[in-house]
N, C-alpha and C positions, 0 to 999 in steps of 0.2 A: 015464305016471302022471297028468300034467296033463289029458290028454283024458278020462281016466276020471273025474276030479273034476268036470270041466265037465259031463259027461253025468249025473252024480249030482246036480248042483246043483238042477235043477227038482224032482226027487223029494224031496230034503231040504227044499226050500222048502215043498212041499205038506204034508209030514209035520209041519213046524214050525207051519204055519198051522192044521192040524187039531188039533194038541195045544194050541195057544194058545186056539183057539176053544172047545174042550171043557173044558179044565181051568183056564182063566185065572181068577185071583181077581176078585171083583166090583169094578167100578169105583166110585169115590166117589159117582157119581150113582145107583148101584143100591143103596146102603146105606140102612138105616133112618136117617132124618134127624130131628134134634131142633133146635129153634131157641132161641137165647139172645140176649137183648139186654143191652147194657151201657150204663148211663147215668151217667156221672160217679161210678162206684163202686157203683152199684146194679145188682144182677144180677136179670134178669127172664127166667124164673123163677129163684128161688134154689135150687130142687130139681128135678132132672131124673131121671125114672125111665126106665131103659133095659133092654133084654133082656140077660141074662147070656149069655156064651158066643158072642157074635157081634160082628163089627166094626160100628161105628156112626159116623155123621157128625154133628158138631154145627156148625150154621151160626151164626156169631157176627156180630152187627151192632152197631156202636158208634153208638148214637143220642144220645150225649152231646155236650157242647161241648169236651171235652178228650180227649186220647189215652187209650186203654184197652189193657190187656194181659191176655188170658185166660191164666191160668197154673195148672198143677197139678203139684206136685212128685211126687205119687204116680203120676201118669200120664205124667210126663216130657213134658209138652206146654206150649207157650207160643206165643202169637200176638199181636203188637202191631197195633193198629188205630188209624188216625187218626180224628178226628171224622167221622162219616158213612160210614165205610168198613165193608165187610163181607167176611168170608172164612169159612173152615171149618177144622176139625181132624178128622182121622180117628183113631179110637181102636180099638186092637186089642181082641179079645174079652176081656171082663172076667169075673173070678170074681164070684159073688154078694158084695155088700158095698157099702160107701160110700167114695167117692173125692172128696176136697175139691178145690175150685178157687176162685180169687179173682182180683181185678183188682190186679195188681202195682203199678199206678200210684195206687191208692187203698187202701192197706193198713189205713186206719182204718175201712173199711166191712166189714160182715159177709161171711163167706165163703159160697160155694154148695157144693152137694153133688150128685154124680151117684150115683144108687142103682141098682145092677145087681141085677135079680131073675131 
């Protein structure tokens, strides 16, 4: 039995590689990407229009002098950034509509919105 499994291992490895190569989900680097800057509570831009029905990536860059937190309760996403730091969030396909986001460390500032069309 063990010898049979050992002989099948290369075949299974090739099959797995072919399956992953053909049907693998898009990597974050392959997704439509949108840029957001956060500056001490200010969201630049405050409105981001994205295509509905497909995964997207939002690159977030904190250009302010204090920590920032990209947060969206509706999208169940949050990302804390130190001053000068940058990162990204990947968002699952959205239905058409509007989804609010904000800087959780600057709640006194206006919220932003992601609009899926």
